[in-house]
N, C-alpha and C positions, 0 to 999 in steps of 0.2 A: 564660220558658219553659214548654212544655208539662209537666204534670205527670201521671203515670199511676197511678192508683189503682183497683184492683177492676175493672180493664177500662175504665175511664174515665178520657179524657184532659180535664182542665179548661183548655181553651187562651183565655184572653182577650185581645182586642186590640181595638185604636179600633173596628173594624169586626164585632166578635164579641161578644156579651154572653152569659155564662152565669151561670144561676141554679144555684148547688149546694144541695139542700134538706137534706144530711145534717147540716150544722151546727146545722139545727133540730129534730134528733131523727126525721127521716123515714126510716125503712128500706124505705120502698116505692117513691114517687118520687125517684129520684136527681139528675138534672139535666135542666134545661130550657134548651136554647141557642136563640141566634138570630144569623145573619150577616147581612149586608146589604152586599153586593159590588158596587162600581160597575165593577169590571172581573174578569175571571177570575184565580182562583188556581191553585196547583198542584193536581195532581190529590190525592183522598183515597183515600190507600193500602188495600189490602185491611186489614180488621181484624175482631175479632170481642168482642163485649161478653160473652160468657159465658152466665150465666144471667139475662139482661137481654132484655127487649122494647124495640125501638127505633120510635118513632111519627115521621116526619118529615112536615111540611107545606110544601109551596113555594107561599110567597105570591106570588112573581112570579119570571118568568124561565122557563128551560128548564134541565134538568138530566138527566143519565145518570145510572142507578145499574147497578151489577151485584151480584147475589145468588146465590153457590154457582155462579157462571160465567154465570149469565143476565142479560141486558140488558134494562132497562127505561127508556124515556123519559119524563122528567116536564114537565109543563107548568103554570104558576101556577094554583093552585086543587085541585092534586093531593095528595092524602096516601098515605103510602108504609109501610108495616109490615115491619119486619125482625124474625124470632121469635128467640128464644134459641139462642144456640150456630151461627148463621147468619153465614157471612164474607162481608163487603159491602163496596164501594167506590165510585169512580167508573170503575174501568177505566183507560184511557189518557185519560179525557177529563178535562179540569181542572173543579173547582168553579168554575162557570160565573157568571156577571153575574146578579144576583138576589138574594131574599131566602127564607130558609130557616129553619123553626124545627126542632127535634129534641128530643124527650123519652125519656129512658130509666127504664124502671120494672123493678124487681127482681120475680123471681119470687115469689109469696106464700110464706110458711113456715107449717108446721102451727102450729095452735094462736096464730097472732099475727094481730092485725087489720090490716086492709089499706086505708088511707086511710079510716079511720073506720068501715069495715065489718066484720062479724064474718069470721072465718078462713075459714067457707064460702061467704059471699058473694062475698069476695077472689077465692077460687079459681075460683067460678062466673064472675065477671066476666073474670077472667085467660083462662080456658078460651075464652071466645068469640072471640078473638083468633087461637086456633090453628084456628079453625073457618070463618076468612074465606074468602069464595069468590075473592076475589083479594086479592093484596097491595097493588095501586095502584087507586084509586078517587077519584073526585071528592069534595072537602069540602062539608059544608052551609055557610050563609052564615054559620052562628053559630061556627064553629070558629076563625077568624080574631080576631074579637072577645073569645071567651074566652082565647084565647093572650094577647092585650096584656093582659086583666084580670089575668092570672097575675103578669104583670111588674109590674104596678101594686099589687097585693096584696103582693107579695115585697116592695117598697120601703116599705110603708106599716107602720110600726113600732108596732103598737098590739096589747094582749093577745089579739086576736079573729083576729092574723093567721095562725096555723096552721090554726085551723078554716075561715077562708076560703077558704086554699090547697087544703086537700083537698077543699071543695066544689067547687072551680073544677076543680082536676084531675078528679074523678069526672065532671064536667058534661063536660068534653072527651072523656073516655074512652066515655062514653054516646054522645056526638055523633059520634065517629069510628064507632063501631058501626054508628049508624043510617045514616050517610053510605055504609057498605060494602055497605048492601041497596039502595041507589039505583043504577039503571042510568046509565051515562056517555050524556049526551045527544049526539047528533053534530050537526054545524056545519050551519047552514041553509044552503038554496041560495043564499040572499043574501050569507052571509060566503064560502061556497066561490067565487062569482062574484069576489069581491073577491081572494081569494089567487089566483085564476087570472090575474086582470088582474095583481098584483104579480109573479108568474111570467114573464108574458108580457113586460113591462118591467121587467127588472131592469137593463138599461142606463140608467136613467133614475133620477133622485131625486124620487120621487113625494111629493104632498102629502096631508094629509088631506082636503084640500076635493076634490081629484080622485078618492080612494077614495069620498067621499061621494057624490059626483056618480054613481059607477058602481053604488053601493048604492042610490041615491035615498032616502038618508037624511041628516038633519042630522049636522055633525059629531060632536057630543056624543053622538048617540044609536049612530052607528057606533062611535066609539071604545068606549063602554060595551058594546056586544053583540059587538063583536070580541074584547074581554078576555075577557068571559065564555064566548063560545063556544070560542075558539081558546087561551085562557091567558094570553095575553099582548098588550100594547098593539099596534097596527097600524106604528107607527115602529119599536117594536123587532122585530117580523116582518119588516119590509122590511130591517133591517140584519142580522138572522140569515140570511136568506134570501141576500144579497149575500155576507156571510162564507162560507157553506156552497157558493154558486158558486165564489166566490175559491179556497177550498181544493182543490174539483176540478181549477179551470185551474192550480193551482200544482202539483198532482201530477202531470197527465195531459198538459200542453200546453206548448211552447217559448216561449210570451209571456213578455216581461219583466213587472216589478212595475208598471211605468208603464202598459203597455198594458192589463193586467188591472184597474188603477184607473180608468184611462179608460172601459174598456169596461162598467164597472158604474156609471157615472154619478158617480164621487166627483170632486170638483172638483181637488183634487192628491193626488197619491202621498203626502204626509204626513198627510193626513186618512184616506184609505184605511189607512195602516201603524198610525195611532192605533187607529181602530176595530176593525182586525182583531187587535191585541193585546187589545183591551179584552175582546173575546168567544174570544179562544182563547189567551192569555196569552203568546203567541209572536209576533214579527214576522212579515210573509209571508216574508221570507229565512229567519229561523229555521226555520218551518214547511215551505219547499221542502228546506232543507238536512237535516230529521229525516226 
């Protein structure tokens, strides 16, 4: 069962792992969590971590967040920062299929060291997050590696574990700040052509080879470029596009579920229903009724 302590819920499960730094004597880094969902989960209700900063890194997938009533759409490779005392959640959207990390950090206390820094240095570092130009931005390539290294260091039971963890956490925070200063690159014309082709052929199950031919790239090169520029792999993008179109048809048309499934290129109503629930957390019938 979830346990709540100091505005922190430590809710571990088979697809969620949460590192709790407090038993190691940390007063600054509180928890680092990671979930990897193969299908959508219930929405994350609005909550508030009090005097804590939260940094999320969406490794893969898509996710909608709301902060103080404003919505943000994240894609794989995005960082997202929630400042102390801000109420946030996923609104009416479920926690979607994908992999996400989140780190909770306490506000520095006067006269206390912060992740090995002096009290002054800790406050200076923390203040930089209140001055971010945007709360959502692309992550530097080093971010993912550092996060996985923190998990490895946490499991490495040796006398230098705490020192290593503090260094890795500081590296992560500095890399987040560096990332925030970089402009978000736009998708290239090549990848936009592929997206337009997918939209124009939503009644078909497109293969990676077909998309590679449109882009005039090898399949491996297209897959890498598409994920880097769009945030999710081509196959995931295709299915999400179909699910979004299905949601629109379920809300606005009189077509039955079989007609919608066939019109979107699914080989069977069952395959459509399984896919739809994986991305939305509901069956097509449940979604239409709601």
